[in-house]
C-alpha positions in Angstrom: 3.7 11.1 -20.9 1.8 11.6 -18.0 1.9 8.7 -15.5 0.1 7.6 -12.3 1.7 5.1 -10.0 -0.7 3.4 -7.7 -0.3 1.7 -4.7 -2.4 -1.4 -4.3 -3.2 -2.4 -0.5 -5.3 0.2 1.0 -5.7 2.1 -2.1 -6.7 0.2 -5.5 -7.4 -2.8 -2.9 -9.7 -2.1 -0.2 -8.4 -4.8 2.4 -7.9 -2.7 5.8 -10.6 -5.1 7.5 -8.5 -7.8 6.4 -5.2 -6.2 7.6 -6.5 -5.7 11.0 -7.8 -9.0 11.1 -4.1 -10.6 10.4 -2.7 -8.5 12.8 -4.7 -9.6 15.3 -4.3 -13.1 14.3 -0.3 -12.3 15.0 -1.0 -10.3 18.3 -2.8 -13.6 19.6 0.5 -15.3 19.5 1.5 -13.0 22.3 -1.5 -13.0 24.2 -2.3 -9.7 23.2 -5.7 -8.4 23.2 -7.4 -7.7 19.6 -6.9 -4.1 18.4 -9.7 -2.3 16.0 -9.2 -0.3 12.7 -8.6 3.3 14.7 -6.0 1.5 16.8 -4.4 0.1 13.7 -4.2 3.8 12.4 -2.9 5.2 15.7 0.5 3.0 15.5 0.9 1.8 12.0 4.2 2.4 10.5 7.2 1.3 8.5 9.1 -0.8 9.1 6.4 -2.9 9.9 8.5 -4.6 12.8 8.5 -1.2 14.7 4.6 -1.0 14.3 4.6 -4.2 16.1 6.9 -3.1 18.7 4.4 -0.4 19.3 1.8 -2.6 19.8 3.6 -4.8 22.2 5.2 -2.1 23.9 8.9 -3.5 23.8 11.4 -4.6 21.4 11.1 -8.1 19.3 13.5 -10.4 18.7 14.4 -11.9 15.0 12.6 -15.1 15.9 9.4 -13.2 16.8 9.4 -10.8 13.8 9.4 -14.2 11.6 6.4 -15.6 13.6 4.5 -12.5 13.3 5.0 -12.2 9.7 4.3 -15.8 8.8 1.0 -15.7 11.0 0.0 -12.5 9.2 0.5 -13.6 5.7 -1.0 -16.8 6.1 -4.2 -15.6 7.9 -4.2 -12.8 5.1 -4.0 -15.3 2.1 -7.1 -17.2 3.3 -9.0 -13.8 3.9 -8.7 -12.5 0.7 -11.6 -14.1 -0.7 -13.3 -11.3 1.4 -12.1 -7.9 0.2 -12.2 -6.4 -3.3 -11.4 -3.5 -5.1 -12.3 0.1 -3.7 -15.4 1.4 -4.6 -13.7 3.6 -7.4 -10.8 1.9 -8.4 -11.8 0.5 -12.1 -13.3 3.8 -12.7 -10.6 5.6 -11.8 -8.0 3.2 -14.0 -10.2 3.3 -16.8 -10.2 7.2 -16.4 -6.4 7.2 -16.7 -6.5 4.7 -19.7 -9.4 7.5 -21.3 -7.3 10.6 -20.7 -4.5 8.9 -22.9 -1.8 8.9 -19.8 0.0 5.3 -18.6 0.1 3.9 -15.3 1.5 1.1 -13.1 1.3 -0.4 -9.6 3.9 -0.7 -7.3 3.0 -2.7 -3.8 4.9 -4.0 -0.7 3.0 -7.1 -1.1 5.1 -10.2 -2.4 5.7 -9.4 -6.2 4.9 -13.2 -7.3 1.4 -12.9 -5.4 0.4 -9.4 -6.4 1.0 -10.0 -10.1 -1.7 -12.9 -10.6 -3.9 -11.0 -8.2 -4.0 -8.0 -10.3 -4.3 -10.3 -13.4 -6.9 -12.3 -11.9 -9.0 -8.8 -11.6 -8.3 -8.2 -15.3 -6.2 -5.0 -14.6 -2.9 -6.0 -16.4 -3.9 -4.6 -19.8 -4.2 -1.5 -18.1 -0.5 -1.5 -16.8 2.7 -1.0 -17.9 4.2 -2.5 -15.0 3.2 -4.2 -12.0 6.0 -4.5 -9.1 5.7 -5.8 -5.7 8.0 -6.3 -3.1 11.2 -8.4 -3.9 13.1 -7.7 -0.9 12.4 -8.4 2.8 9.4 -8.2 4.5 8.0 -5.0 6.0 10.5 -2.6 4.2 10.0 1.1 3.6 9.2 1.8 -0.1 11.5 4.2 -1.0 14.1 1.8 -2.5 11.3 0.2 -4.3 10.1 3.0 -5.8 13.5 4.3 -7.0 13.7 1.0 -8.9 10.2 1.4 -10.1 10.6 4.6 -11.6 14.3 3.7 -12.9 12.6 0.6 -14.7 9.6 3.2 -15.9 12.4 5.2 -17.9 12.3 8.5 -19.1 9.0 8.3 -21.4 7.0 8.9 -18.4 8.0 12.5 -17.7 4.9 13.6 -15.3 4.6 11.1 -12.5 2.0 11.1 -9.6 2.5 8.8 -6.6 -1.3 7.7 -5.2 -1.2 5.9 -2.1 -2.9 5.6 1.2 0.4 5.6 4.0 2.7 8.0 5.3 5.3 5.9 3.4 3.9 6.5 0.2 4.4 10.0 0.6 7.9 9.7 2.3 9.0 7.4 -1.0 8.0 10.3 -3.0 9.3 13.1 -1.6 12.9 11.4 -1.5 12.2 10.5 -5.2 11.4 13.8 -6.0 8.0 13.0 -7.3 4.6 14.3 -6.6 2.3 12.1 -4.3 -1.6 12.2 -3.3 -2.7 10.5 -0.2 -5.9 8.4 -0.4 -8.2 8.3 2.9 -9.2 4.9 2.6 -6.1 2.6 4.6 -3.4 2.9 7.1 -3.6 6.5 8.8 -6.0 8.5 10.4 -7.0 11.7 7.8 -5.2 13.9 10.3 -1.9 12.5 9.8 -2.1 12.3 6.1 -2.8 16.1 6.0 0.2 16.7 8.3 2.4 15.2 5.5 1.8 18.4 3.4 0.5 16.7 0.2 -3.1 16.6 -1.1 -5.2 14.0 0.7 -8.6 12.9 -1.3 -11.6 10.8 -0.2 -11.9 9.1 -3.9 -9.3 7.7 -6.3 -11.1 9.6 -8.9 -10.2 12.8 -7.2 -6.9 11.9 -6.7 -6.2 12.5 -10.6 -7.4 16.0 -10.6 -5.7 16.8 -7.3 
């Protein structure tokens, strides 16, 4: 059965503006001027601690990383009502269902927060799995994708990862599954295109890429 693994933040969920605001809340703790979405894309990478080291232009300590992570997530949670699904997310998910394919969500957002949020949008009946981050803050996606694939099992023999970041593409490549990148979040389009995978402007287009 054909199967789509969707990323959440920056892919199905259009939250880049909130993410940039939350990053700026964290940077304010170090008296660093706020950034805009272009500068966010200039520097974004995983692990996320390296992203902040690029912005601060120095190494950060364990204690500083904890402060950054706590500040970011506290702001992000309060700001969530100001974000919504990507413009064609629901249409893309329904198209997968109508084609007789299966689908799941794999996100690096905390699992215990992701699951009720997805449920709140009424998307859980469309998914065979919804998995978030059960590890440490700011990790790369590789190990999480491997675990997600293992939990899906052999019944899903044609699998496509749809995400918005180079981390999605790298995790998919290391897992040996194809990937399509959606130009809606973490990176400039030129960076996405340099990853050597299809890049699309809509989530519906990802299904045919």
